[in-house]
C-alpha positions in Angstrom: -4.8 6.8 5.2 -7.7 4.9 3.9 -8.9 8.1 1.7 -5.4 7.9 0.2 -5.6 4.3 -0.4 -9.1 4.7 -2.4 -7.7 7.7 -4.3 -4.3 5.6 -5.1 -6.2 2.4 -6.2 -7.2 3.3 -9.9 -3.8 4.9 -10.4 -2.0 1.8 -9.1 -4.3 -0.4 -11.1 -4.0 1.4 -14.2 -0.1 1.6 -14.1 0.2 -2.1 -13.1 -1.8 -2.8 -16.4 0.4 -0.8 -18.4 3.7 -2.3 -16.5 2.5 -5.7 -17.1 1.6 -5.2 -20.8 5.2 -3.9 -21.4 6.9 -6.4 -19.1 8.3 -3.5 -17.0 6.8 -4.3 -13.6 10.0 -3.9 -11.7 11.1 -0.7 -13.5 7.8 0.9 -12.7 8.0 -0.3 -9.2 11.2 1.2 -8.6 10.2 4.5 -10.4 7.3 4.8 -7.9 9.7 4.3 -5.0 11.7 7.3 -6.4 8.6 9.4 -6.8 7.6 8.5 -3.2 11.0 9.5 -2.0 10.8 12.8 -3.8 7.3 13.9 -2.6 8.2 13.0 0.9 10.7 15.8 0.8 9.4 19.0 2.7 10.7 21.3 -0.2 9.2 19.3 -2.8 5.9 19.4 -0.9 6.1 23.2 -0.6 6.8 23.5 -4.3 4.0 21.1 -5.1 1.4 22.8 -2.9 2.2 26.1 -4.2 -0.9 27.3 -6.0 1.0 30.0 -7.8 3.2 27.3 -9.5 2.1 26.2 -13.0 1.3 22.7 -13.5 4.1 22.2 -15.9 6.8 23.2 -13.3 5.4 20.8 -10.9 5.6 18.0 -13.5 9.0 19.1 -14.3 10.1 18.9 -10.8 8.7 15.4 -10.4 10.2 14.3 -13.7 13.7 15.3 -12.7 14.2 12.2 -10.9 16.0 9.5 -12.9 13.7 6.5 -13.7 14.1 3.6 -16.1 10.7 3.6 -17.6 9.7 4.8 -21.0 9.5 8.7 -20.4 6.3 9.7 -22.2 4.5 7.2 -20.2 6.1 8.5 -17.0 5.5 12.1 -18.1 1.7 11.4 -18.9 1.6 9.7 -15.4 3.1 12.8 -13.7 1.0 15.1 -15.4 -2.1 13.3 -14.5 -1.0 13.1 -10.9 -0.3 17.0 -10.8 -3.4 17.8 -13.0 -5.6 16.0 -10.3 -3.6 17.0 -7.5 -3.0 13.5 -6.5 0.8 13.6 -5.9 0.4 13.1 -2.2 -1.1 9.7 -2.9 2.5 8.6 -4.3 3.3 6.4 -1.3 0.0 4.6 -1.5 0.2 4.1 -5.3 3.6 2.5 -4.9 2.2 0.3 -2.2 -0.7 -0.9 -4.1 1.4 -1.4 -7.2 3.9 -3.6 -5.2 0.9 -5.6 -3.8 -0.4 -6.2 -7.4 3.1 -7.3 -8.3 3.2 -9.6 -5.5 -0.3 -11.0 -6.0 0.7 -12.0 -9.7 3.7 -13.5 -8.1 1.3 -15.7 -6.0 2.3 -14.2 -2.6 -0.1 -12.8 -0.2 1.3 -10.2 2.4 -0.5 -10.7 5.8 0.1 -8.6 8.9 -0.7 -10.4 12.1 -1.0 -8.2 15.2 -1.4 -9.8 18.6 -1.6 -8.7 22.1 1.7 -10.2 23.1 4.5 -11.7 21.0 3.8 -15.1 19.6 6.0 -18.1 20.1 7.3 -20.3 17.4 4.6 -22.8 17.9 1.8 -20.1 17.7 3.4 -18.4 14.6 3.6 -21.9 12.8 -0.1 -22.5 13.6 -1.1 -19.1 12.4 1.2 -19.5 9.2 -0.4 -22.8 8.5 -4.0 -21.5 8.9 -3.2 -18.8 6.7 -1.8 -21.0 4.0 -4.9 -23.1 4.1 -7.2 -20.0 3.8 -5.0 -18.6 0.8 -4.7 -22.0 -0.6 -2.1 -22.2 -3.7 -0.3 -18.8 -2.7 2.7 -18.2 -0.7 1.9 -16.4 2.4 4.6 -13.6 3.5 3.8 -13.3 7.3 4.8 -10.2 9.3 3.9 -9.8 12.9 3.6 -7.0 15.2 2.5 -6.4 18.8 -0.4 -4.2 20.1 -1.1 -4.8 23.8 -4.3 -2.9 23.4 -5.8 -5.9 21.8 -5.9 -7.5 25.3 -5.8 -10.9 23.6 -6.3 -12.6 20.3 -5.3 -11.4 16.8 -6.0 -9.3 14.1 -5.0 -10.4 10.6 -4.9 -8.0 7.8 -4.0 -8.5 4.1 -5.2 -6.2 1.5 -8.7 -5.3 1.9 -9.3 -8.2 4.2 -9.1 -7.6 7.9 -10.1 -10.5 10.4 -10.5 -9.2 14.0 -10.2 -12.0 16.5 -9.0 -9.8 19.4 -10.8 -9.2 22.7 -10.8 -5.6 22.1 -12.7 -6.2 18.8 -15.2 -8.4 20.6 -15.7 -5.9 23.4 -16.3 -3.4 20.9 -18.8 -5.4 19.0 -20.6 -6.2 22.0 -20.8 -2.5 23.0 -22.3 -1.7 19.6 -24.9 -4.4 19.9 -26.0 -3.2 23.3 -26.3 0.4 22.0 -28.5 -0.6 19.2 
């Protein structure tokens, strides 16, 4: 997953720059979602993975999906993805593009994972701390539970991960003792 995110980042950043310049962020976001759905299809994957298929046929397959963005830019993007064999990163490109849109809107997406479900007071305290940490931006708070954390929280947003879990502290202690 991390490898595909790394591969996807320059594509997403370039597309976002193009979309922002033309004022078509929403249209590009929707088009990337269509592309993501298309490349998730097993038959499409088989077609795109076939080394015998010409690149032009692969681009034509991907371009067959209905999109509302300017067609020459879309075709160029699909050609680049196909030529560099990066079509498998479509979901990650869409995800990073959406994050860029939300960032420009002043929204920070935060995933908070805890060992047990948090009550309303705990959620409020974490939300308040996150809003202070990301001052001036709206925090979109999502919660998940992972009992293997033992206790504490792991907070993840974009490239930032804060591991305040018991599991993380034990792992850190183990690394320290080994060195």
